[in-house]
C-alpha positions in Angstrom: 0.0 -0.3 0.0 1.1 3.6 -0.4 1.0 6.4 2.0 -2.0 7.2 3.8 -3.4 3.6 3.9 -4.7 3.8 0.3 -4.0 1.1 -2.6 -2.1 2.3 -5.5 -4.3 3.5 -8.4 -5.4 0.9 -10.8 -3.9 0.8 -14.1 -6.2 1.1 -17.3 -3.9 -1.1 -19.7 -3.9 -3.9 -16.8 -7.0 -5.5 -18.4 -8.7 -6.0 -14.7 -12.0 -4.4 -15.9 -12.4 -5.8 -19.4 -11.1 -9.3 -18.7 -12.4 -9.6 -14.9 -15.3 -7.2 -14.0 -17.3 -6.7 -17.1 -17.4 -10.6 -17.7 -18.5 -11.1 -14.4 -21.3 -9.1 -14.5 -22.4 -10.1 -17.7 -22.5 -13.4 -16.2 -24.9 -12.6 -13.5 -27.1 -10.8 -16.2 -27.0 -13.5 -18.3 -28.3 -15.8 -15.1 -31.0 -13.4 -14.1 -32.6 -14.0 -18.0 -32.0 -17.5 -17.3 -33.9 -17.7 -13.9 -36.8 -15.4 -15.2 -37.2 -18.0 -18.0 -36.9 -20.8 -15.6 -39.9 -19.2 -13.7 -42.1 -17.9 -16.4 -45.0 -20.2 -16.0 -45.2 -18.5 -12.5 -44.3 -14.8 -13.6 -47.1 -15.1 -16.6 -49.6 -16.1 -13.6 -48.9 -12.7 -11.6 -51.6 -9.9 -11.3 -50.5 -7.8 -14.5 -49.5 -4.8 -12.1 -47.0 -6.7 -10.4 -45.3 -8.5 -13.3 -41.9 -6.5 -13.0 -42.0 -7.2 -9.1 -42.1 -10.9 -10.1 -39.2 -10.7 -12.7 -37.2 -8.6 -10.1 -37.6 -11.5 -7.4 -36.4 -14.0 -10.3 -33.4 -11.9 -10.9 -32.5 -11.6 -7.3 -32.7 -15.0 -7.0 -30.5 -15.4 -10.0 -27.6 -13.1 -8.3 -27.9 -15.0 -4.9 -27.2 -18.3 -6.5 -23.4 -17.2 -6.6 -20.8 -15.9 -4.2 -20.0 -12.5 -5.7 -18.2 -11.3 -2.2 -14.8 -10.9 -4.1 -16.7 -9.1 -7.1 -18.4 -6.6 -4.6 -15.1 -5.9 -3.1 -13.5 -5.0 -6.3 -16.6 -3.1 -7.4 -16.5 -1.2 -4.2 -12.5 -0.3 -4.5 -13.7 1.6 -7.8 -16.5 3.3 -6.1 -19.3 1.9 -7.7 -22.1 0.5 -6.3 -21.2 -3.0 -4.8 -24.6 -4.7 -5.7 -25.2 -4.7 -1.6 -28.1 -2.7 -1.9 -29.7 -3.7 -5.1 -32.7 -5.7 -4.1 -35.8 -3.5 -5.4 -33.7 -3.2 -8.7 -31.9 -5.9 -9.4 -31.4 -5.8 -13.4 -31.0 -2.0 -13.6 -28.1 -2.0 -10.8 -26.4 -4.5 -12.9 -26.9 -2.4 -16.2 -25.9 0.6 -14.7 -22.7 -0.5 -13.2 -22.0 -2.4 -16.3 -22.6 0.8 -18.2 -19.9 2.6 -16.0 -17.2 0.3 -16.0 -17.4 0.4 -20.3 -17.3 4.5 -19.8 -14.2 4.0 -17.3 -12.5 1.9 -20.2 -13.5 4.4 -22.6 -15.3 1.5 -24.6 -18.9 1.6 -26.3 -21.0 -0.7 -24.1 -22.2 -3.0 -26.9 -23.5 -5.9 -24.8 -26.2 -4.3 -22.7 -29.5 -3.9 -24.8 -32.8 -2.3 -23.7 -34.6 -4.4 -20.9 -38.6 -4.1 -20.9 -39.2 -3.2 -17.5 -40.3 -0.5 -15.1 -38.0 -1.6 -12.3 -34.9 0.8 -11.8 -33.4 2.6 -8.5 -36.2 5.1 -8.0 -39.3 2.9 -9.0 -38.5 -0.2 -7.0 -38.4 1.4 -3.7 -41.7 3.3 -4.9 -43.6 -0.2 -5.7 -42.8 -1.4 -2.4 -44.2 1.7 -0.9 -47.3 1.6 -2.9 -48.0 -1.9 -2.1 -47.4 -1.5 1.5 -50.0 1.2 1.6 -52.5 -0.9 -0.1 -51.6 -3.7 2.4 -51.3 -1.8 6.0 -52.7 1.5 4.9 -51.0 4.8 5.2 -47.7 5.6 7.5 -47.6 8.2 10.5 -46.3 11.1 9.1 -42.8 10.9 10.9 -42.4 7.0 10.5 -42.6 4.6 7.4 -43.5 1.5 9.7 -46.8 1.0 10.9 -47.7 -0.4 14.3 -50.3 -3.5 14.4 -51.1 -4.5 18.2 -52.8 -7.8 19.1 -56.1 -7.3 21.1 -56.5 -8.3 24.5 -59.9 -9.9 25.5 -61.1 -7.1 27.4 -61.0 -5.0 24.4 -64.5 -6.7 23.5 -66.0 -5.1 26.7 -64.3 -2.0 27.1 -64.2 0.8 24.4 -61.3 2.7 26.3 -59.1 0.0 25.4 -59.0 0.6 21.9 -59.6 4.5 22.1 -56.1 4.5 23.9 -54.2 2.7 21.6 -55.6 4.2 18.3 -54.8 7.8 20.2 -51.3 6.3 20.9 -50.6 5.5 17.3 -51.9 2.0 16.3 -52.4 1.6 12.9 -53.8 -1.9 12.5 -55.7 -3.9 15.2 -54.8 -7.5 15.2 -57.8 -10.1 16.4 -56.4 -13.2 16.9 -59.1 -16.3 16.3 -57.1 -18.5 18.2 -58.6 -16.5 21.4 -62.2 -15.3 22.3 -65.0 -15.9 19.7 -66.9 -14.0 16.9 -69.0 -12.2 19.1 -65.8 -10.9 21.1 -64.0 -10.1 17.8 -67.2 -8.0 16.3 -67.5 -6.3 19.3 -63.9 -5.2 19.0 -64.2 -3.9 15.8 -67.3 -1.8 16.7 -65.3 -0.3 19.6 -62.3 0.7 16.7 -64.9 2.6 14.4 -66.1 4.5 17.5 -62.3 5.3 18.5 -61.8 6.1 14.7 -64.7 8.6 14.9 -63.3 10.6 18.0 -59.6 10.4 17.3 -60.0 10.5 13.7 -57.3 8.2 12.7 -57.9 5.6 10.6 -57.1 1.9 11.9 -56.9 -1.0 9.3 -58.5 -4.7 10.8 -56.4 -7.7 10.5 -58.1 -11.0 10.9 -55.4 -13.9 12.2 -56.8 -17.5 11.5 -55.4 -19.6 14.1 -54.4 -22.5 11.5 -53.4 -25.9 12.5 -51.2 -25.3 15.2 -49.6 -28.6 17.0 -50.2 -28.2 20.8 -50.2 -30.3 24.0 -53.2 -31.8 24.8 -55.4 -32.3 27.9 -53.0 -33.2 30.8 -51.9 -32.8 34.0 -48.8 -30.5 34.0 -45.4 -32.5 34.4 -41.8 -31.9 35.4 -39.5 -32.6 32.7 -35.5 -33.0 33.0 -32.8 -33.4 30.8 -32.3 -37.4 30.0 -36.0 -37.8 30.7 -37.8 -40.0 28.4 -41.2 -39.0 27.2 -44.4 -40.7 25.8 -46.0 -38.7 23.3 -49.2 -40.4 22.1 -53.0 -40.7 21.6 -53.9 -40.5 25.4 -53.4 -42.8 28.8 -51.7 -42.7 31.7 -48.3 -41.1 31.6 -48.3 -40.0 27.8 -48.4 -36.4 26.7 -51.3 -35.7 24.1 -51.1 -33.8 21.0 -53.5 -32.2 19.2 -53.0 -33.0 15.7 -53.4 -37.1 15.0 -51.6 -36.4 11.5 -48.4 -36.4 13.6 -48.3 -39.9 14.4 -48.1 -41.1 11.0 -45.1 -38.6 10.0 -42.7 -39.0 12.4 -39.2 -40.8 12.2 -36.6 -42.1 14.7 -33.9 -39.3 15.3 -36.1 -36.3 14.1 -36.1 -32.9 16.7 -39.0 -32.2 18.7 -39.4 -29.2 20.6 -41.9 -28.2 23.3 -43.3 -24.4 24.7 -41.5 -22.4 22.0 -38.1 -24.3 22.6 -37.9 -24.4 26.4 -37.5 -28.5 26.3 -35.8 -30.1 23.3 -35.6 -33.9 22.4 -35.0 -36.3 20.1 -37.4 -39.0 18.9 -35.8 -42.3 19.8 -38.7 -44.7 18.8 -42.1 -44.9 16.7 -44.9 -47.3 16.8 -48.5 -47.1 15.9 -49.8 -45.7 18.9 -47.1 -42.8 19.1 -43.4 -42.2 20.0 -40.8 -41.6 22.7 -38.5 -38.7 23.1 -35.2 -38.6 24.8 -35.1 -34.7 26.5 -31.7 -33.3 25.7 -32.3 -29.7 26.3 -34.0 -28.0 29.2 -32.6 -25.4 31.6 -30.8 -26.6 34.8 -33.2 -28.0 37.5 -35.9 -28.6 34.7 -39.1 -27.0 33.4 -43.0 -27.5 33.7 -44.8 -29.0 30.6 -48.1 -28.1 30.4 -51.2 -28.5 28.3 -51.9 -26.2 25.3 -48.0 -25.6 24.8 -46.8 -25.7 21.2 -44.8 -28.4 19.8 -42.5 -28.1 16.9 -41.1 -31.0 14.4 -38.7 -28.9 12.4 -37.3 -32.2 10.5 -40.7 -33.8 10.3 -42.9 -33.6 6.8 -46.4 -33.3 7.8 -49.1 -33.7 5.2 -52.3 -31.5 6.8 -54.3 -28.8 5.4 -53.1 -25.6 6.2 -56.9 -24.5 7.0 -58.7 -25.8 9.4 -62.6 -26.1 9.7 -62.9 -23.7 12.3 -60.3 -21.4 10.3 -62.9 -21.6 7.0 -65.6 -20.6 9.6 -64.1 -17.7 10.9 -63.1 -16.9 7.6 -66.4 -16.9 6.6 -67.8 -14.8 9.4 -65.1 -12.1 10.1 -64.0 -12.0 6.3 -66.4 -9.3 5.2 -65.5 -7.3 8.4 -61.5 -7.2 7.9 -59.2 -5.6 6.1 -56.4 -8.4 5.7 -56.6 -12.2 6.5 -53.6 -13.7 8.4 -52.8 -17.2 7.4 -51.0 -19.3 9.9 -48.5 -22.3 9.7 -48.3 -22.3 5.9 -45.9 -24.7 4.8 -45.5 -23.9 0.7 -47.4 -22.0 -2.0 -49.9 -24.5 -2.4 -51.1 -23.4 1.0 -51.5 -19.9 0.0 -53.3 -20.9 -3.4 -56.0 -23.0 -1.2 -56.8 -19.6 0.7 -57.1 -17.7 -2.4 -59.4 -20.1 -3.7 -61.6 -20.1 -0.4 -61.7 -16.1 -0.6 -62.9 -16.0 -4.1 -65.6 -18.4 -3.1 -66.4 -16.0 -0.6 -66.1 -13.0 -2.8 -63.6 -11.6 -0.4 -61.0 -10.7 -3.4 -60.8 -7.1 -1.9 -59.2 -8.3 1.6 -55.2 -8.4 1.9 -53.5 -11.6 3.0 -50.6 -12.0 5.3 -48.6 -15.1 5.2 -46.9 -15.8 8.4 -43.2 -17.8 7.9 -42.8 -19.6 11.2 -42.1 -23.1 9.7 -38.5 -24.2 8.4 -40.9 -25.6 5.4 -42.3 -22.0 4.8 -38.8 -20.6 5.0 -37.6 -23.1 2.4 -40.5 -22.3 -0.2 -40.5 -18.4 0.5 -39.9 -17.6 -3.5 -42.6 -19.6 -4.6 -44.8 -18.2 -1.6 -44.0 -15.0 -3.1 -45.1 -15.6 -6.6 -48.0 -17.1 -5.7 -48.7 -13.8 -3.2 -48.3 -12.0 -6.2 -51.1 -13.5 -8.2 -53.9 -11.8 -5.7 -52.4 -8.6 -4.3 -52.3 -7.0 -1.9 -50.3 -9.3 -0.2 -47.5 -9.3 2.6 -45.2 -11.8 5.0 -45.3 -11.7 8.5 -41.8 -12.8 10.2 -43.2 -15.0 13.2 -40.0 -15.3 14.8 -41.4 -17.5 17.9 -42.0 -20.5 15.9 -39.4 -19.5 13.3 -36.7 -19.7 15.8 -37.4 -23.2 17.2 -37.9 -24.0 13.6 -34.8 -22.9 12.2 -32.7 -22.8 15.3 -32.1 -19.7 17.9 -28.4 -19.6 16.0 -29.9 -19.0 12.7 -32.7 -16.6 13.2 -31.0 -13.2 12.7 -29.7 -14.8 9.4 -33.1 -16.3 8.2 -34.7 -12.8 9.3 -32.5 -10.8 7.1 -32.9 -13.2 4.2 -36.6 -13.1 4.5 -36.4 -9.2 4.6 -34.1 -9.2 1.3 -36.5 -11.8 -0.5 -39.9 -9.7 0.2 -37.9 -6.8 -0.9 -36.7 -8.1 -4.0 -40.8 -9.2 -4.3 -41.9 -5.7 -3.4 -43.8 -7.5 -0.9 -44.3 -5.6 2.6 -43.1 -7.1 5.7 -44.5 -7.3 9.3 -41.8 -7.9 11.8 -43.5 -10.0 15.0 -42.9 -11.7 18.0 -42.0 -10.4 21.3 -41.0 -6.9 20.2 -40.9 -5.0 23.5 -42.4 -7.8 25.4 -41.1 -7.0 28.4 -42.3 -3.2 28.2 -45.8 -4.4 27.6 -45.4 -7.1 30.4 -43.6 -5.0 33.1 -43.6 -1.5 32.0 -39.9 -1.1 31.3 -37.8 -2.4 28.0 -34.6 -4.3 28.0 -31.6 -3.0 26.4 -32.0 -5.8 24.0 -35.4 -5.1 23.3 -34.7 -1.4 22.3 -32.0 -2.6 19.8 -34.8 -5.0 18.4 -37.2 -2.4 18.1 -34.6 -0.1 16.3 -33.9 -2.9 13.7 -37.8 -3.2 13.2 -37.6 -0.2 11.3 -36.6 -2.1 8.2 -39.7 -3.8 7.9 -43.0 -2.2 6.5 -45.1 -3.1 10.0 -44.0 -3.8 13.5 -46.8 -6.2 15.9 -47.0 -5.6 19.5 -48.5 -8.6 21.5 -50.9 -7.5 24.4 -49.8 -6.6 28.2 -50.7 -4.1 30.9 -48.7 -1.3 29.8 -49.2 -1.8 26.2 -50.3 1.7 25.6 -47.0 3.2 26.7 -45.2 0.6 25.0 -47.0 1.9 21.6 -46.1 5.5 22.2 -42.3 4.2 23.0 -42.3 2.0 20.0 -43.8 5.1 17.8 -40.8 7.1 19.1 -38.4 4.8 18.1 -39.7 4.1 14.7 -39.8 8.0 14.6 -36.2 8.3 15.2 -34.9 5.5 13.5 -36.7 6.7 10.0 -34.1 9.4 10.2 -31.4 7.3 9.9 -32.3 3.7 8.2 -34.0 2.9 5.4 -34.0 -1.1 4.9 -30.2 -1.9 4.8 -29.2 1.6 3.7 -27.8 4.1 6.4 -29.3 7.5 6.0 -26.7 10.7 6.8 -29.0 13.2 8.3 -27.2 15.8 10.2 -25.6 14.5 13.4 -25.5 17.1 16.2 -22.6 15.4 17.9 -20.6 16.0 15.0 -20.7 19.8 16.2 -18.4 18.7 19.6 -15.2 18.8 17.9 -15.7 22.4 16.2 
């Protein structure tokens, strides 16, 4: 290196750009068109207004099939885009960089033709903003992310609960169909309409279908320790029952199993017609209680089951006409999404938006095709349901996986809801932890942030709104925004 820590200037005649960079970028461009052609049948099914979004997703998938980190470093050295923020406009970014390299070399760019797309560095982000507005409603004047709040049961009987939430900044009311009943849900919506008239703030209604959640069935609680052997079956003394009988024909020896959001983990050691045995390998020191209604996760198991239960279909018919958006739980693939769309068409609910919750390993593995299916019937969005997802993919991978979900959705111009345990300590106890504040700050990269219920939820909505307001001036997706920093005056 020369003085000052700078690399020596690149010589034009060393062939570096012509022989290495331009061919590498042209190959990425060729691959992008190849993947677009691979997905032609799926792209042709997409809603006509979303075709370019689907094509951009195909281009992004192509680019991410290769490890281009070395190429990125070389482009950064030249002061060019490293492609690291190209999610919303892949082809436009590639072509701009290729064209710039030709100009540096003093050559005419004859290898890049006109590409029929409306997606570029300006319109790509605008498409995402527009799609988010259609699905989630307008944003607050000072923040880009909406705030969704799960309704507590008392919201059905006390109008002040919802009034205070709307006044504090709630943008979307979430009704969780796993709790309460239709009479309570309709009462919540009526209280919302009253609050809207008083506060002059509009709020969307999000109805979350419960889906086929696998849970522990009715039983007395049991203390579980590492090294224990548990029996999971259809019922009986000393047996842990589960709510989905389809499990018993699907599990295999050696597969992992987790109870209660990952608090108890084990391995299936044997399987028979009546159930299976589990060797407990992970639990906190001193053991943990296992109770009925706690969740069960089988991340290695392929379970064939309808994503919509009979209860879901009933709730869809009753609540669909009152909802702005329908949430679908425990989706595993694009066929599950297509099934929901078909039922909604039969009920004439095409004007409702749909949000698919990514909370299983299967759903994450099938995310590109889920996005393409979603674009056939917009408005459409994705919720990163980090509770079950963390158990399914492993806590050590959660940060990586949620990043990948954000990238893929941005490439498809699909809005994202950041969910699960956001500021949960504050909602329950009144004070956030440092880790919760950092997580809330990170959530600004999504189009919506979901809060769960708690005795301090109104204060939590105000706190989150303030965090999002502040972070909106510093961060837009992966891009750091360089607003003026007052601390910089300290050295003058």
